[in-house]
C-alpha positions as CSV (number, residue, x, y, z in Angstrom):
1,M,5.4,3.0,26.6
2,D,6.7,-0.6,27.1
3,G,8.2,-2.8,24.3
4,F,5.1,-3.9,21.8
5,E,3.8,0.4,22.2
6,G,6.9,1.1,21.4
7,Q,7.2,-1.8,17.9
8,L,4.0,-0.4,17.3
9,V,5.0,3.3,17.1
10,A,7.9,2.0,15.2
11,L,6.0,0.6,12.5
12,A,3.3,2.8,12.2
13,P,5.1,4.7,9.0
14,R,5.0,1.6,7.3
15,L,2.2,0.6,7.4
16,R,0.7,4.0,6.9
17,R,2.9,3.3,3.2
18,H,1.1,0.4,2.9
19,A,-2.3,1.4,3.8
20,R,-2.2,4.7,1.5
21,G,-1.1,1.7,-1.6
22,L,-4.3,0.4,-0.5
23,T,-6.8,3.1,-0.3
24,R,-5.6,5.8,-2.4
25,D,-6.4,8.5,-0.5
26,T,-5.0,9.8,2.5
27,A,-7.4,9.8,5.3
28,L,-8.9,6.7,4.2
29,A,-5.7,5.2,5.1
30,D,-4.7,7.2,7.8
31,D,-8.2,5.7,9.5
32,L,-7.2,2.3,7.9
33,V,-3.8,2.8,9.9
34,Q,-5.5,4.2,13.3
35,D,-8.4,1.0,13.3
36,T,-5.6,-1.9,13.1
37,L,-3.0,-0.1,15.2
38,E,-6.4,0.2,18.0
39,R,-7.1,-3.1,17.2
40,A,-3.5,-4.8,17.7
41,L,-3.6,-2.7,20.9
42,R,-7.1,-4.7,21.9
43,Y,-6.1,-8.0,20.9
44,R,-2.4,-7.8,21.8
45,W,-2.5,-10.9,24.0
46,R,-3.5,-12.9,20.4
47,F,-0.1,-11.7,19.3
48,R,2.2,-14.9,19.7
49,L,5.5,-16.3,18.3
50,R,4.8,-19.8,18.1
51,P,8.3,-21.6,17.6
52,G,10.0,-22.2,14.3
53,A,7.1,-19.6,12.5
54,W,7.9,-18.0,9.7
55,W,7.5,-14.7,10.1
56,G,10.7,-14.2,13.0
57,D,10.7,-13.1,16.6
58,G,10.2,-9.3,17.8
59,A,9.2,-6.4,15.7
60,D,9.8,-8.8,12.6
61,G,7.1,-10.8,13.9
62,L,4.7,-8.2,14.2
63,L,4.2,-6.1,11.1
64,P,3.1,-9.4,9.1
65,W,0.1,-9.6,12.4
66,L,-0.3,-5.6,11.8
67,L,-0.4,-6.2,8.1
68,T,-2.9,-9.2,8.2
69,L,-4.9,-7.4,10.5
70,M,-4.9,-4.2,8.4
71,H,-6.2,-6.1,4.8
72,R,-9.0,-7.9,6.6
73,L,-9.7,-4.7,8.1
74,R,-9.8,-2.9,4.3
75,L,-11.9,-6.3,3.4
76,N,-14.4,-5.7,6.2
77,T,-14.6,-1.8,4.7
78,V,-14.8,-2.6,0.9
79,R,-17.6,-5.6,2.1
80,R,-19.6,-3.0,4.1
81,K,-19.8,-0.8,1.3
82,E,-20.5,-2.7,-1.4
83,L,-19.0,-0.6,-3.8
84,V,-15.6,1.1,-4.3
85,V,-14.6,5.0,-3.8
86,T,-12.5,6.2,-6.7
87,T,-11.0,9.6,-6.3
88,D,-8.9,12.0,-8.0
89,T,-6.4,12.8,-5.4
90,L,-3.0,10.0,-5.5
91,P,-1.5,8.7,-2.5
92,D,1.1,11.3,-1.1
93,V,3.9,8.1,-0.9
94,S,7.5,9.1,-1.0
95,A,9.5,7.5,-4.1
96,P,12.9,7.6,-5.0
97,V,11.8,8.7,-8.0
98,T,13.3,12.6,-9.0
99,D,11.0,12.9,-12.5
100,P,8.0,13.8,-11.3
101,G,6.5,12.6,-14.0
102,L,7.3,9.0,-13.8
103,R,5.9,9.1,-9.9
104,R,2.8,10.5,-11.6
105,D,2.5,7.8,-13.9
106,L,3.1,5.1,-11.6
107,L,0.8,6.4,-9.0
108,Q,-1.4,6.7,-11.7
109,A,-1.2,3.2,-12.9
110,L,-0.8,1.8,-9.8
111,A,-4.4,3.3,-8.8
112,E,-5.7,1.4,-11.5
113,L,-5.0,-1.5,-10.4
114,P,-8.0,-4.0,-9.3
115,E,-7.5,-4.5,-4.9
116,T,-6.2,-7.6,-4.5
117,Q,-3.9,-7.5,-7.6
118,R,-2.7,-3.4,-5.9
119,A,-2.6,-5.6,-2.7
120,V,0.2,-8.5,-3.4
121,L,2.3,-6.2,-5.4
122,L,3.0,-3.9,-2.8
123,L,3.4,-6.6,-0.5
124,V,6.1,-8.3,-2.8
125,S,7.3,-5.4,-4.4
126,L,7.6,-2.3,-1.3
127,E,7.1,-4.3,2.0
128,Q,10.1,-7.1,0.0
129,F,7.7,-9.9,0.9
130,T,8.0,-13.5,0.4
131,Y,5.1,-14.9,-1.8
132,A,4.5,-17.7,1.4
133,E,4.4,-14.4,3.3
134,A,2.5,-12.6,1.3
135,A,0.1,-15.3,1.0
136,H,-0.6,-16.1,4.9
137,V,-1.2,-12.1,5.6
138,L,-3.8,-12.3,2.4
139,N,-4.8,-15.6,3.5
140,V,-4.6,-16.9,-0.6
141,P,-2.1,-19.6,-1.6
142,V,1.0,-19.2,-2.9
143,G,-0.1,-20.0,-6.6
144,T,-2.7,-17.1,-6.2
145,V,-0.3,-14.6,-5.0
146,M,2.2,-15.6,-8.2
147,S,-0.5,-15.4,-10.6
148,R,-2.2,-12.2,-8.6
149,L,1.1,-10.6,-9.2
150,A,2.7,-12.1,-12.8
151,R,-1.0,-9.7,-13.4
152,A,-0.2,-7.2,-11.9
153,R,3.0,-6.6,-13.4
154,E,1.7,-7.1,-16.6
155,H,-0.7,-4.6,-16.5
156,M,1.4,-2.4,-14.8
157,R,3.7,-2.7,-18.2
158,A,1.3,-2.4,-20.4
159,L,-0.6,0.8,-18.7
160,L,2.8,2.3,-18.4
161,D,4.0,1.8,-21.8
162,G,1.0,3.6,-22.7
163,T,-0.5,0.4,-24.1
164,R,-4.0,-1.5,-22.6
165,Q,-4.7,-4.4,-22.4
166,P,-7.2,-5.5,-25.0
167,A,-10.0,-7.0,-23.4
168,P,-11.4,-10.5,-23.7
169,A,-13.0,-11.9,-27.1
170,A,-16.5,-12.6,-24.6
171,E,-16.1,-8.4,-23.5
172,A,-15.5,-7.2,-26.9
173,G,-18.7,-8.6,-28.0
174,T,-16.5,-10.4,-30.8
175,T,-16.8,-13.7,-31.8
176,L,-14.0,-16.1,-32.4
177,Q,-13.7,-18.0,-35.8
178,R,-12.7,-20.9,-36.9
179,V,-10.1,-20.4,-39.6
180,K,-8.9,-23.8,-41.9
């Protein structure tokens, strides 16, 4: 096994953890990781670090490239199916939380986030990517990453506090009244 393949093997657990957070399903996550690694091996000639690139050298640069591949594969899958399947099973992600109830609440709250917010939250909070790195992986502007992250954190806070965010007035069927 050469250096590139060895780096792929070493990064597989991080890819699997990220995929489980994205898909909320163990089997789908394993398929996504397999497709990502397969594509990485097939297109390994495309992985080149330019001098001064933001992602560093060696394995440090390989992880963002792999996460970009994974994110795009996930988007292609969702677009093909044209629906999001929700399951009752939660991802089996190991966490340093000693309270199993809190871990369950965190996983349920994470599962309720929209996929765009969940992806940003996982990249920035779990993978410790900077906003610029997350924007590069997701192929969106840095401002979009910041706003999605703020919304995701607020949504998570509301879910964990037990309070739901109120629906906007247009969606709730109420009208605005002018008060003088």
